[in-house]
N, C-alpha and C positions, 0 to 999 in steps of 0.2 A: 482474577479478571478474565472475562470472556474475550474471544476474538473481536466481537463487535465493540466492546468497551475499548480495547486497545486501538482498533482502527478509528473509532470516533474521536478518541483523545488525540491521536496523531493528526487527524484531519483538522482539528481546531487549533492545535498547538504548532503544526508545521513540522513535526518530528518525522525523521526518516525511519522506516521499518524494513526488516527482512521478513518476507512472507514466504514460508515453505509450503508448496502445494504437492498434491498426490502425484500428478502427472507431469507438470511443467517445471519442477524444481523450485529454485529460489527466485523470487522477484523482489528487488530492492527499490524502494521509492517512497514518495510522500503521498498519502491519500489526500484527494482534494474534493471528491464528491461521491455520492451514492448513485450507482447505476441501477435504477429501478426497472428500466424497460429497454434501454438502447441495444445492448448486445444480445440479451436473451430474456424475453418477457416472462419466462417461468422461473428465473433465478435472480437472487439478490446479490449484487456485487459492489465492489468499491473500485473506483478509478484511481490509479496511482501515477504520478509523474515519475518516470523511471530515468529520464534524461532531460537535457535542455529542451529537446523538441520531440520527446517520445513519451508515450503513456501506455498503460496496460490496464486491463480490468481483471481483478481477482474475485472469484465467486466464493461465497461463504462455505458452500458444500465441498469445495476442493482444498480448503486450508487445513494443513496439518499442524502448523506452528507459526507464531508471530513473535518476533524479537524486536524490541525497541533499540535502535542504535544510539549509544551514548553520544551526547553533544560533542565531546572531545574528538570523536572519530568521524564526525560528519565532514563532508567535503566543503572546503572553504574556497570561495572564488577569489582569486588574486585581483587586487585593484590595478587597473591599467591606466 
């Protein structure tokens, strides 16, 4: 599976990923859209929710590795 396949699958299934990049290290989050022009019009990237109120864009040309986090290890919010 390519990086695009893994990112697309996670975007539609809501799975959390660890994306390792060349320069910025690891970014952990859930992809929610493709960033075709917002951050850099010359590069294709994916927007990831990295926290409750945080997001980051990871570009395809900077990805070294993508790992799908197993569901058992995903953060589960406690009911209040």
